[in-house]
Each structure stands twice: as C-alpha cells, then as structure tokens.
PAVEXMAR-872536 format. One record per residue (C-alpha): residue number from 1; residue in three letters; chain; x, y negated, z negated. Coordinates in steps of 0.5 Angstrom, whole numbers, plus 2048, in hexadecimal, padded with zeros to 3 digits. Layout:
<tornus>
TORNU pos code unit  xx  yy  zz
TORNU NUM  ALA    A   X   Y   Z
...
</tornus>
This chain:
<tornus>
TORNU pos code unit  xx  yy  zz
TORNU   1  MET    A 906 7BF 77B
TORNU   2  SER    A 90D 7C2 77B
TORNU   3  LEU    A 90F 7C7 780
TORNU   4  LEU    A 90F 7CD 77C
TORNU   5  THR    A 90A 7D0 777
TORNU   6  PRO    A 90C 7D4 771
TORNU   7  GLU    A 909 7DA 775
TORNU   8  GLU    A 90E 7DA 77A
TORNU   9  VAL    A 914 7D8 777
TORNU  10  LYS    A 912 7DE 772
TORNU  11  VAL    A 913 7E2 778
TORNU  12  ARG    A 91A 7E0 77A
TORNU  13  ILE    A 91D 7DE 772
TORNU  14  HIS    A 91C 7E3 76C
TORNU  15  THR    A 919 7DE 766
TORNU  16  SER    A 916 7DF 760
TORNU  17  LEU    A 913 7D7 760
TORNU  18  THR    A 90B 7D7 760
TORNU  19  ASP    A 909 7D4 767
TORNU  20  ALA    A 908 7CE 763
TORNU  21  GLN    A 90F 7CD 760
TORNU  22  LEU    A 911 7CF 767
TORNU  23  GLN    A 90D 7CA 76C
TORNU  24  THR    A 911 7C5 767
TORNU  25  VAL    A 917 7C8 769
TORNU  26  ILE    A 914 7C8 771
TORNU  27  ASP    A 912 7C1 770
TORNU  28  ARG    A 918 7BE 76E
TORNU  29  GLU    A 91D 7C0 773
TORNU  30  ASP    A 918 7BF 778
TORNU  31  ALA    A 917 7B8 776
TORNU  32  GLU    A 91F 7B8 777
TORNU  33  ILE    A 91E 7B9 77E
TORNU  34  VAL    A 919 7B5 77F
TORNU  35  ARG    A 91D 7B0 77C
TORNU  36  ARG    A 923 7B1 780
TORNU  37  PHE    A 921 7B2 786
TORNU  38  GLY    A 919 7B0 788
TORNU  39  ALA    A 913 7B3 787
TORNU  40  HIS    A 912 7BA 78B
TORNU  41  TYR    A 910 7BB 791
TORNU  42  VAL    A 909 7BA 792
TORNU  43  ASP    A 906 7BB 79A
TORNU  44  GLY    A 909 7B9 7A0
TORNU  45  THR    A 907 7B2 79F
TORNU  46  THR    A 908 7B0 799
TORNU  47  SER    A 90D 7AA 79A
TORNU  48  VAL    A 912 7A8 794
TORNU  49  SER    A 916 7A2 794
TORNU  50  GLU    A 91E 7A1 791
TORNU  51  THR    A 921 79A 792
TORNU  52  LEU    A 929 79B 793
TORNU  53  GLN    A 930 797 792
TORNU  54  GLY    A 931 796 79A
TORNU  55  GLY    A 939 793 79C
TORNU  56  MET    A 93B 79A 79F
TORNU  57  ALA    A 939 79E 7A5
TORNU  58  ASN    A 935 7A3 7A3
TORNU  59  LEU    A 930 7A4 79D
TORNU  60  TYR    A 92E 7AA 799
TORNU  61  LEU    A 927 7AB 797
TORNU  62  LYS    A 926 7AF 791
TORNU  63  ARG    A 922 7B5 795
TORNU  64  GLY    A 922 7B7 79C
TORNU  65  ILE    A 91E 7B4 7A1
TORNU  66  ALA    A 918 7B7 7A5
TORNU  67  SER    A 916 7B0 7A8
TORNU  68  ILE    A 918 7A9 7A7
TORNU  69  THR    A 912 7A4 7A6
TORNU  70  SER    A 916 79D 7A5
TORNU  71  VAL    A 91D 79A 7A5
TORNU  72  VAL    A 91E 794 7A2
TORNU  73  GLU    A 924 790 7A2
TORNU  74  LYS    A 924 78A 79D
TORNU  75  TYR    A 92A 785 79D
TORNU  76  ILE    A 92A 782 795
TORNU  77  LEU    A 925 784 791
TORNU  78  PRO    A 920 78B 791
TORNU  79  SER    A 91B 787 790
TORNU  80  GLU    A 91C 782 796
TORNU  81  THR    A 917 786 79C
TORNU  82  GLY    A 91D 788 7A0
TORNU  83  TYR    A 91D 78A 7A7
TORNU  84  THR    A 91A 791 7A9
TORNU  85  LEU    A 91F 795 7AE
TORNU  86  THR    A 91D 79B 7B4
TORNU  87  GLU    A 920 7A1 7B4
TORNU  88  ASP    A 924 7A2 7BA
TORNU  89  THR    A 925 79B 7BB
TORNU  90  ASP    A 928 799 7B4
TORNU  91  PHE    A 929 79F 7B0
TORNU  92  CYS    A 929 7A7 7B1
TORNU  93  SER    A 927 7AC 7AC
TORNU  94  TRP    A 92A 7B3 7AA
TORNU  95  GLY    A 924 7B6 7A6
TORNU  96  ALA    A 927 7BC 7A3
TORNU  97  GLU    A 92C 7B8 7A0
TORNU  98  GLY    A 928 7B2 79F
TORNU  99  ARG    A 92D 7AD 7A2
TORNU 100  ILE    A 92B 7A7 7A6
TORNU 101  GLU    A 931 7A4 7AA
TORNU 102  ARG    A 930 79C 7AC
TORNU 103  LEU    A 931 79C 7B4
TORNU 104  PRO    A 935 799 7B8
TORNU 105  VAL    A 93A 79F 7B5
TORNU 106  GLY    A 93E 79A 7B0
TORNU 107  LEU    A 93A 795 7AE
TORNU 108  LYS    A 938 794 7A7
TORNU 109  TRP    A 931 794 7A3
TORNU 110  SER    A 92E 78E 7A0
TORNU 111  ARG    A 930 78D 798
TORNU 112  PHE    A 929 791 797
TORNU 113  VAL    A 926 796 79B
TORNU 114  VAL    A 91E 798 79A
TORNU 115  VAL    A 91D 79F 79B
TORNU 116  SER    A 917 7A2 79D
TORNU 117  TYR    A 916 7A9 79F
TORNU 118  VAL    A 912 7B0 79F
TORNU 119  PRO    A 918 7B5 79B
TORNU 120  GLN    A 919 7BC 79D
TORNU 121  ASP    A 916 7C1 798
TORNU 122  ASP    A 91A 7C3 793
TORNU 123  ASN    A 916 7C6 78E
TORNU 124  ALA    A 919 7CD 78F
TORNU 125  ARG    A 920 7CA 78E
TORNU 126  ARG    A 91D 7C6 788
TORNU 127  GLU    A 91A 7CC 785
TORNU 128  GLU    A 921 7D0 785
TORNU 129  ALA    A 924 7CA 782
TORNU 130  LEU    A 91E 7CA 77C
TORNU 131  LEU    A 91E 7D1 77B
TORNU 132  ALA    A 926 7D0 77A
TORNU 133  LEU    A 925 7C9 776
TORNU 134  VAL    A 920 7CE 771
TORNU 135  ARG    A 924 7D3 771
TORNU 136  ILE    A 92A 7CE 76E
TORNU 137  ALA    A 926 7CB 769
TORNU 138  LEU    A 924 7D2 766
TORNU 139  SER    A 92B 7D5 766
TORNU 140  ARG    A 92E 7CF 763
TORNU 141  THR    A 930 7CF 75B
TORNU 142  ALA    A 933 7CA 757
TORNU 143  MET    A 939 7CD 756
TORNU 144  ARG    A 93F 7CC 75B
TORNU 145  SER    A 943 7D2 758
TORNU 146  GLU    A 943 7D6 753
TORNU 147  SER    A 948 7DB 74F
TORNU 148  ILE    A 947 7E0 74A
TORNU 149  ALA    A 94D 7E3 746
TORNU 150  GLY    A 951 7E4 74C
TORNU 151  GLU    A 94C 7EA 74E
TORNU 152  TYR    A 946 7E5 752
TORNU 153  SER    A 946 7E1 756
TORNU 154  TYR    A 942 7DC 75B
TORNU 155  THR    A 943 7D6 75F
TORNU 156  SER    A 93D 7D3 763
TORNU 157  PRO    A 93D 7D1 76A
TORNU 158  GLU    A 93D 7C8 76B
TORNU 159  TRP    A 937 7C7 76B
TORNU 160  GLU    A 936 7C1 76E
TORNU 161  LYS    A 93B 7C2 773
TORNU 162  GLU    A 936 7C9 775
TORNU 163  ARG    A 930 7C3 775
TORNU 164  MET    A 934 7BF 77A
TORNU 165  GLY    A 936 7C4 77E
TORNU 166  VAL    A 92E 7C6 77F
TORNU 167  PHE    A 92D 7BF 781
TORNU 168  ALA    A 933 7BE 785
TORNU 169  ALA    A 930 7C3 789
TORNU 170  LEU    A 92A 7C0 78B
TORNU 171  GLY    A 92C 7BA 78E
TORNU 172  PHE    A 92F 7B2 78B
TORNU 173  PRO    A 92C 7B2 786
TORNU 174  VAL    A 92A 7AB 782
TORNU 175  LEU    A 92E 7AB 77B
</tornus>
C-alpha cells in the first residue's frame, strides 16, 4: 500500500488525472522509493536486515536506526553463519546517521556484515519525497526544449537530475 492516496496528493498538487490514473503514478513512484530504501516504516518493533560489504571502519545503513537487533560479521561468504557482535563492545552506532562503527576505533569490519535493526520513523520524509516525485512525473514532458519562430521558447528541467536530488535527500539509495 502506498504512503499517500490520490485525495491526499490532490490537496497539494493540481491535476486533471482521475483517481485511478493518479494512483498508478503514486504506486509507481512509491515502489521506486521502496526499491531503493526498503519497506516503509511500520511500527517501532518491525526489524529490517541489510547485508553490507565490510572492509571499512564505518558502515552506513539505508535508514536511521531506532534500535539494533543484531550485527553479524561474516568472513568469507554472505551465506555463512558468522559471528554475532555486541554493541558498545564490538561496535557503536549513530542512529540519526544510520552509521555503525567497528570497535575498537580503527578496526575494520569483516568482508560481509548483516545488520538487523528497527529503522527510525521516516515516513514523513518519504511522503514529502513521494509528493515531489509525483509532481515531477506529472510535470514531465517529452521535449527538452522548443522554440517557435523566435517568439516563444520553452526548456524543460532535467527530470532525472531532479529525481536523483529527491532520492539523495532520503539517504543512501540502492541504485
């Protein structure tokens, strides 16, 4: 289910699309947010998992961290059992940044790290991003520029660049 309904979008964006047509646009843009950043926030207990490549002292998750369920280092393959680490002994976290740092300071993470965590509620930011993406989709035209007899000229924005700006504001996306 999308974060926004056509009625909620129509309050902020003027469009002549029917609710069904607008829902199609909303669903498409909502699905892209989920693809890049993971499922929407549900409650304060539902955990998500990310498998990250290690090799650095800090790892960045796609979202802010409300709480960490587990951190498992894997040395050779993502499918191996690995070793469960302890917060404050083996790693520390910065919730708002979605960052976890290997301890002691300066130590690097193993090859693969699986982090299970409850994300911070970012649905308000996602709703704003969804509105921006819907606005871009509805404004988009097929032409980049047009000129008629030197009296009229139109140049459209770089749509994909605008979309990337919206995604960048949400965090570290999967491309």
